N, C-alpha and C positions, 0 to 999 in steps of 0.2 A: 511666482520664484522657490519657494521654500518647497514646495512639489518638485519641481526640477531639480532640485538642489537634491532631495530625499531621492528622488530616483537615479540619480548619477552614481549617489555612493552605496548607494544599497544599506540594509540593516542585519548586521548578523543576528540579533532579537528575532527578526520579520524573519529571518532563514532557518533558525533553528525552530521558531514557529511554524512553517511552512512545511519542512525535515516531520517534525513529531507528529503536525496535524494529517499530511499523508502516509504516515504508517499506522495511526492508529482509525482505523476506519470498518470498513465492511470486514475488512482480517480481525478483529479484536474480537466482532460478535459472533466470526464462526471459529475462535481457535477454542474454548470450553468445549464444544459440539464435536471436534475431532479430538482433541486430547486427554479426552474423559478415560477413552480406553487403556491410555498408558497411564494416566494417574499423576497426581500431582507432583510429586518428587522427579518423574522422571522429563516431566515436563519444564522444570525448571533448568535443570541441564539441558536438555535442546532448545531452550530458548535462549541460553547463553553462548553455545555454540551458533547458532543461525543468526544470531547480531552483529558475532566476532565477524563470521564467515561475511556480511552483507556489509558490514563496517567497510572490513579493507578492502574488497571489491570497487565500495563505492570511492574509494581513495585511489583504486587505477583507474577508475574514471575521471577522477578528477584530474589525476598525472596527465594523462592523453588528452582534456580538455585544455591544460597549460600549454600542452606543444602549440597552443593555434590563438594569440593574441587578437582574435575577434571574436563575433557573435556565432558559433555553430551549434550542430545537433548531431546527435549518433551517427546519423547517415554520413554527411560528412566527414567525421571522427574516424569511422570505418572505412570509408574511400580511401584516406590517406594514408591511415596504415597496414593496411589488409587487404587493399584494391576493391576489385569489383564483386571479388566473392563475396567478402566482407562487408561490403555495402548491400549486396542480395540476401545475404543472411540477415542482418541487424534489420533491414526492411521485413521480411516476413516474420518475425519474434518480436517485433515491436509492434505488427500491427497483430497478429494475434495474442500477447500478452494483454494489450490495455482496450483492445476489445473485449476481450475475459472480463478485464478488471470492469472497464467501464458497465457492461451487460451486468456484473453481480452487482455493482452499484445503485443501477437503473431500476433492477428487481429490490434489492433491499429498502429504498429509499422509497420505492411505490407502497409498499407492505407498511411504512411506517407513516407514512401520509396519510394514507387510508386510516389507519389506527387514529391517529391523531383526529382527523375530520368526524370520525366516526362518536370520539370521545368527548368532543368540544358541542358538534351539534344534533348528536343523536341519528345522523344519515349517515348509514352504508354505502361506500360507494367502493367500486370496484380495484383492483391493484393496478391495473392499466392506467385506469386516469391518473390516480397519485403518483405515477412514474412518471405521467407527461406533466402534469405540475408541476412536482420538481426537477426535472431537467430541462423545461424551458425557464424558471425561475432562476435556476443556478446558472444556466447559460449566459443569461444574458449578465452576468458577474467577467464569466469566463470571459467574453467578448471585448470584456475593456481592459483585458491584461493583469501582467502582472501586479501592478501596484494596487488594483482595486481587487484582485483577489489577497494577496496580503491584507491589507486593512480589515476586509471581513472576515478573515482566516482569525486573526488576530483576536476579534468581538467571542468567535466561535468556540475558538480555544479556551478563551475564559470558561465559558459556557459548558465547555469539554471537562475542564479542570474541576469547576464546582461541583456539576451534577456526579463526577466520579467520587471525589471525597465524601458526598452526600451519600452515594451507593454504601461505602465503605462505613460510614457510621451508623446509618440504618440496617445493614446487613451483617457487619462483623458479631453482633447479640449471638446473630442464631447461627452462624458457622459450625456445622458438626466436624468436629477433628478426628472421628474415624471416618468419615467420607473419604478425607485427606491420605488414610492409609493404603488406600489400593495402587498397587503399583504390575506395571507391566514394561517392562522394559521394550520387550521385542515388539508388542501394539504402540507403542509408544513413537517409532520410527513412521510409521504412516502419517504421523501430523505432520512431519516435516516441511513437503511441499506447503500447505496451507502457513504454518510458523514463519517460513523466506517469504511468501509475497510478503507477508504481514511487518517484514524493514525492508518493501521496496518501495524507496525515496527515490532511487537511482537519477528515475525519470527527470530528478528538479537539479539534478546536479550541473547538466549544462546551463537551465536558465539563470541557476544561481550563480553559476561564477559567471557570466557576465552581470548579473545583478550585482555583483559584491568587486568589480570591475577587475577578476583577473588574481584579487589577493589570495595568495594559498595559504597564508595563515587564518585567516579568518575564515573562508572553506572549511580548513582540517577542523579549527573549532565549532564551527556550523553542524558538521556532519557529526562528530563525536558525541555531542552533548546533543544533539538534534535525535539521534536516534537512540542515545542511553536512558533518554526521557520514557519513550514506549515500551522499552526492554525493562523498565521497573514496574510500570503501569502492568505491563501484562502479566508481572508474576504476583502482583495482588489482585489484580483482575482473576488471575486462575485462581488462586487463595479460596475468594471469595467465593467464587461461582460453583468451583466444585465441592464446596464444603457446604454450599445449598441445597445441590440437586443432587438426588440419586444417581448411582450410575447408570441403573435400567433405565430411566428417564431419556437419558442422553441417545439412548440405540435408536428409539422413532424419530427423534430428530432429525439425526444424521441421515434416515433412507427418505425422509423426508423433504430434506435442503432448508430446515428453518434455521431463523435464527437464534440466538440463546436466549434471546427478550421473551421471545417465543414461549421457551420451555419452562422460563421462570415463570410466566405468567400461570401456566398449568400444575405448576406444582407449589408454587406460593399464594395462587389465588390474588384478590384485590388486594393491595398493601401499599404504605410507603414504597418502599422496594422494588417492587414493579413499575410504580408512579415514577418514579425517578430515573429507573433502566430505560423507561421510553425515552424520555428527553436525552439520558447520554447516548443512548443509540443514534438519537438525529445528529446529535453534533459529531459522535464517529464516523456516522456515513457521511455528511455533507463536508468537513474538513477533509476528506482522504479523496472525498470526490471534486472538487474543486482542482485539489492540488496536484492530480492525475490529469485532470480535464488539461488543465492548462500546460503541462510539460506535452502533450501529445497535440496540441495547436501549434506550437510552438514543432514541435518534430516535423508535421505535417506542413508548415510553411518551408520550412528547411529541404524536406525532400521533393515539394511540387516546386517550389519556387516560388511561392506566394505571397507578393507583399503582404504585411498586417496593418491596411489601410481598411477605413470603412467596408466597401466590398468584401474585400480579401479576408477581414475576420470574421465576417459574417457565414464566410462560404466554409472557412476554415472551425468554426461550429458549429455546422451541419453534417462535415464528415466526420468531425471527431463524437460527434452525440448523435445523430439520425441514427446510424447502424445501430449501435447496440440498445437504444431506445425500442427498435423494431422487434428486435429479439427478447426484450424482457417484455416486450406485453404479448409476444407468444408464447416464450415459455416462464411465467414468473417464478417458477420453482426451481429457478438454476444459479440458485446464492451457491451452495460451496459448491459445489460442481466446477461450477464457472471461477472460483477461488483456487481450488487445485489441481484444476488443469493450467491457471495463469501463472503458480506457483512451479508445478512440478515440470511441465515443458518452458514454460515461457520464460520465467525470472531467470530459472539458472543458468540457461546459455544465454540469454542476453545480460544480464546481469552478471554471471560469475564465470563463464569460458569467456565470451569474445573481449569484455576489458581486460582480461589476462593476455590474450592472444595479443591485442589493441600495445599494451602495455611491453612484452616482449619485443614487438617487431618494432616498437617507438625507440625503446632502448638502446635494443643488442643489434639491428639491423637498418634502422633510418636514422639511427643514433640523432634525433630530437628532444632528448630529454635533457633539463639542467636540473633536476633535482627530484630525488625519488620521494614520492611521497608515504610509500611504506618498505620498510626496511626488509632485508631477507631475500633480495636479490630472486635467483631462477627457482629456489626453495618456495618462496613465498608464492609465487606465480601458480608455484606447479601444484602446491596442495590445495590453493583455492578451486585452481582447474577440476583437479580430481574430486571434490566434496563438489563443487558443481553438478557433476556428472553421474556420481553416485544418487543427488538426491532425483536428478533424471530416472535413472534405473528404479528408485523407490516408486516414484510415482507409473511411471511404464506397467510391472509388476503388477502396483496396485490395481490397474484400469483392466490390465489381461485377465487375472486372475483370482482375485479377491475383492475390490470395489470396495474398499471400507472408507 
């Protein structure tokens, strides 16, 4: 009975941790590699701007979700506010975005599992086998749904927080302040797509809105606090890593698509910092992995009308995890590339433009709204849309001409 009551009422703390954990994942491990060209100071400014952009757009998504007093997902929300065209665009963008993210997470987790196996047993295994092990283990948790993911995520978040502060403790004395003086505002722009996807918790908003019984106040608290935690963490993480690793060492990592922990090992060698960084990377990958996978399963269930019973949940898990694992096995170096394309092309439209359009339609055309979740009316909606399109343009130019 206690479990049933818990699942009915939901938990703000659990929702905050799920949002924070969904952000602090593979993106965090790729951020220093992408932001090193711009330097620490420009990165701080860009982080704040991207956090504000994604926080506002997620509140737009919450407002649309509250139009419906039942469990829905993005497909239904887009269909009811934007019609068939919006529904189709949501399908395509969601599949592109989350399959890209899952490819990145599968590839990154495979690298980490392979490293752990070699460290503890002395036997080297392929990254592909590591990916299979990781996806299989955490796929079981996804199968059991939001409550199971929430409980596991709490444990993992404790590990994430502990290892993060251990990293700061062991690494801070070695930070070279001269390395933090590098500034290139123009080059910092190219990191925006990865920064945006690093605040990509929007996929959880429909699931958590249902989980918290459509309570707007509790959801706003969860979104603001849950997204602010990664913002602070990212800035501290950038300070630490950019202060430990010389600028030139990041260039090779960017070309090879490696996580920052790999570059850190090359520069620092065997030390407490590197050991703790490996564990931190594991917790970061897994917390994000299970959050994204959970919402992807909910999305597919809503889109295909599949009931989440035993057979349906198994099928949904295979649909969500199978294709990304296949591509991660074929191309294990897709880590950074997948993050860039997910952020620049997928997240900006799906979680920037579409929520703004859905709110515009819901407020001013269908007259569905009861309470604005974000002030500013049409001006705020227009600004969010413009910023999303601008980042899309940054990634397009980058892909076509610079490939940075």
